[in-house]
N, C-alpha and C positions, 0 to 999 in steps of 0.2 A: 468124738469123731462122728458117731451116729447121730447125735443131736444136731451137729452142724449140717450133716447131709440132709436130714429131714427139713431143717429150717430152710436150707437152700432150695430144696424141692418144693416146698410150700410157697416160697416166694416166687420162684419161677412159674409155678402153676397159676398163682394169682396174677402175675404180670401177663401171662398168656391168656388167661380166661377173661379178665376184665375188658380188654379191647374187643374181644370176640363177642362178649355178652352185650356190650354197649352198642356195637355195630348191628348186631342181630336185632336188638330192641328198637333201635332207630329205624331199621329197615322195615320191621313189622309194623311199627307205628305209622310210618309213611304209607305203606301198603294199605293198612287199615283205614287211614284217613281218606286216601284216594277212593277206596271202595265206598266208604260212607258218602263221600261227596258225589260220586257218580250215581249212587242209589237215590240220594236226596234230589239230585238235579232231574233224574228221569221221573221221579214221583211228581216233582213240581211241574214239570212239563206236561205230564198227563193230566194233572189237576187243572192246569191252565187251559188245556185243550177242552176239557169238560166244561169249563166256564164259558 
């Protein structure tokens, strides 16, 4: 009985954690990408102005 409970709990935890983790990862990745893009664009603009 105890084994079944622990197995059920671990399965539930993994099912709950996985979507959350993937969602968090994709959100962080998109934020990071947009940040990098904005930084790169501003740097490029300033360099172009200098030219």
